[in-house]
N, C-alpha and C positions, 0 to 999 in steps of 0.2 A: 357486526359483533366480533367477527374474526379479526378485524383490524385492531379493535380495542384489546382483544386478548393478546395478540402478538406484541403490541407496544407495551402493554402492562407487564408481560413476561420479561421483555428485554429490560424495562426500567427496574423491575424487581431484581433481576440478575445483577444489574449495575449497582444497585444499592447494597446488596449482600456480598458482592465480589470481594471488597477489601477485608471482609471479616473471615474469609475462608482461605485456607492454605495449609502448608505443612506444619506450621506452629499455631496452636490454638491461642486466641487472644482472650484475655480477661477483660470483659466489658467495663468493669468498674475501674480498671487501671489505665484505660485508653486516654483519659483526660488528665492523668497524673503525670506531670512533667518529670522526665528522667526514668520512668518505668520502662521495662522491656516491651510491654504491650504498646505503649505510646510510641516508642522508637520504631517498632515494626510497622505500626499503622501509618504514622505520618511520614516516615522516611523511606519505606519500601512499598507498602501496599497501596497507599493513596497516589503517590507519583506514578506507580505502574498502572493504576486505573485510568488516570488521565492520559498517560502515554498510549495505552491501548485504544482509548476513545478517539484521540486525535489522529492516530495512525489509521484506524478504520475509516474515519471521515475522509482523510486524504485519498486512501485507496479507492473507496467507493465513488467519491466525486470525480476523481481522475478517470475511473472506468466509464462513468457516464459521459464525461466530456469526449473521450476518445471514441466511444460508440456513436455519439451524436455527430461529431465532426467528420468521421469517416463513413457514417451511415452503415456501420457494420456491427452486428450484435456480438461478434466474437473479438472485437478489438479492445485491447487494454495496453497500458504502458509496458506490461510484462511481455506481451507477444511481440513487441517491437524491439526486444533485446536490451532495453534500458536497465532492467534489473540484472540481467546477466553481465552487462558491462560493469555494474557496481560490484558484483560478486567477484569478478575477475580482478578488478582493481584492488579490492580488499585482500584477495589471495596473493597478489604480487607483494603487497605490503607485509603480509605474514611471512612469506617466503624470504623476503629480504631482511626480516628481523627488525622491522621498524616498530619500536614500542614507544616512540616519542609522543608527547602531548604538546600541541601547538595551540596556544590561546584556548586551552580547555578542550580541544578536539584531538582525539587520538589519530595517529598516522593511518591506522587501518580505516577509520571512518573517512578521513580526508582522501585517501586513495580510492575508496569506494565511490565517493561523490565525484571525483575526477573521472573515474571510469564511466559513470552514468552520463556526465557532462560530455565526455568525448563521443559517446554513442549518439547523444542528441544531435550534436553538430555534424556527425558523420551521416546520419539519416537525412538531415536537412540538406547537406551537400549532395548526396546521392539523389534526393528527390528532384533536384534541378534537371536531371537527365531523363526524368519520367515525362513522357508526352501524353500518353493516353492511359486510362484506367489507373490513375495515380493511387487510389485508395488500396486496391488489391495488390498492386505492384509494391507499394510501400510495406504492406503486411508481409509479402514474401521476402523483402529485404530484411525486415526485422527478424523473421524466422531464420534466415541465412546467417545473420549476425549472432543470433542466440546459439546456433549450432557451432559457429566458429569460436565463440567465447567458451562454450562448454568443452570443446577440444583443447583449447589453450589452458583451461582450468585443470583438465586431466594431466597435462604436462606438469603443471605446478604440483599436483598431487604426487605424480611419479617422482619428481625431484625432491619433494619435501621430506622432512624427518617425521617421526611418529608424533612428536609434540605439535609440529606445524600442521600436519594433516588433521590432527584432532581439533585444533583451533579452527581450521578452515571448514571442517565438516560441521562443527557446531554453528559457525556463522551462516553456512548455506541452508541450515534448517530453520533459521529465524528464531529470534528470541525477544521477549519484551522485558527481560530482567534489567532493571536500572536501580541505581542507588542514590539518585539526586533528582532535583526538580528542574535541572537545566534542560534535559531532553524533552520532557512534557511541555515546558513553556515554549521551547523553540518550535516544536511541532504544532502547538496551539496557534502560534503566530502564523506559521505557514498555512495551516488549514483555514484560518480566518481570511488571509489574503486571497487564497484560492477561491473560497466561497464568495467573497466580496466581488472579485473581478468577474467570476462566472455570473453572479446575479446582475451585475451592471450590464452584461452583454446577454441577458436572458432572451431579449427579443430577437437578437441576431441568431442565437443558438436555436430558437424555435424555427426560424426560417431555414437555417442550415440543415435541421433535422428532416425537413421536407425534401429539399433538393438545393444544390448549389445554384442552379439557374434561377430558381424563384428568389433566392436571397440577393443575387446580383440584380435582378429586375427591380427589387425594392431599394436598390441603392446601397447595399451592404458591401463593404470592402472585405470580401470573404478571405482573401489571402492574408491580410493583416490580422484579422481576428483569429483565424485558424492558427497562424504562426504564434500569436501571443498566448493563446490558451494552451497550445501544445507544449510550448517551451515552459510556461509556468507550471503546468501540471507535471511535466517530466522532471523539472528541477525539484519539485516537492517530493516526487517518488524517489528520485536519486538521493536526496538528503535523508529520507526515511530509511531506505535500504542500506545506506552507509552506516546507519546507527543500529538498526534492528536485524539486518539481513533480509533476505527475500521472504515475503509473506504473500503467498499466491492465492488466487481465486476470489478474494474479497472484491476486487475491482470488476470481476466478471459477473459474479452471481448476484451481488446486492442490487445493482441497477435494475436487473430483471425482476427480482423479487418485489422491489418498490413499484415497478411498472405494472406488475400483476395486481398489487394491492390498490394502486392509484393509476388507472389508465388515463392520466392527464397529460397535458403538454409538458415538454421538457422544462420550460421555465417555472412550472409549478412543482416540479419534482426535485429541484436542486437541493433545497434545505432538507427535505424528507430523506433524500438519498444519503446526505452527509450524516444526519442523525442516526439513521438505521445502520449505516456502515460502522459508525463508532460503537454503538451498543452491541452490534453483532460480533465485532472483534472482542469486546469485553467479555461476552458470553463464551466465545471460543477460548479466550485466555483463562477464564475460570475453569472450564472443562480440562484444559491442559494441566492446571495446578491440582485438580482434584484426583487425577489418575495417580494411583499409588505405585510409583516406580522408584528405583534407586536415585534417579535424578529427575528433574522437571522435564516433562514431555515438551519438545520444541513446538512452538505455536504454528510453524509452517506445516508440520505434519498434520495437526488438527484441521487447519483450514483446507489442506489438500484432500484429506479424507472426506470432508463435508462438501467440498467444491467439485471434485472430480465426477461423482455421480450426477450432479446437477449439470455439469458441462456436457456429459454424454446425453442426458435428457434433452438439453437445449439443441444439440446438433440433430438428434433424431426428430424432434418436434419441428424444427425448421425444414428438414428434408421432407416431412409429410406435407 
């Protein structure tokens, strides 16, 4: 009964989300072409709904993959410094004053994606020197990179002007504000590819979730599959962060919530995790828009406020 209630609540929130916001919509005008309500609904609210859903799906699914591949309940792409690399890349673009748009992609998003891509290959290169306890050592490498990127970002803040720092601050808080369908469609394609590839390797993921040794004994090429899924999910996260900025804790808490609801094998939780993550971020986005402030409350703040207490609970429960 609790499962039905949770899913029904999330679906209801997803349905009413595009009708709520700073501007009240006239329901009778939504289907009237050229009306203000129709423009807001189809050009702003609806694209934002799909953008939030696909972003949440990517974050949650990537979190599940990282936790499964590393067999570590606290592992996400964010803890490996990939998000920090994207933020630093965007900060450098803002500081250099790059406002160009190349093939419909802003220079800030492009630099953010390159920062995430650089972090991925740097982690893969450093992982070659890890002989034992690779999972925990790689996590420590990610934390070290995050701290280094944060320090470098502080230098960018220190050297930046007021306008540049304001832009960078807003980017680091995360935002789902978009004005076109290009970003939702792009994220939709990424989430579909990530889910499809994960589902194709669902049997191997189930074996890897038990232990690497059991997967090897069953004839699984663990190195190839781990590398493929890590790179694919990291690229998806890098692309997302370069557009929306960092949105934390979704990849950490959603896989655990779904596991509590469905204590099933990993292969049977892939689709549920993606759907739950998408609907959960839609709910967080609606909450951020309903808070009456001078400007929209950044989505990263909302997810952090909800995720940090759960993160503390997770650490304490694991310690017990």
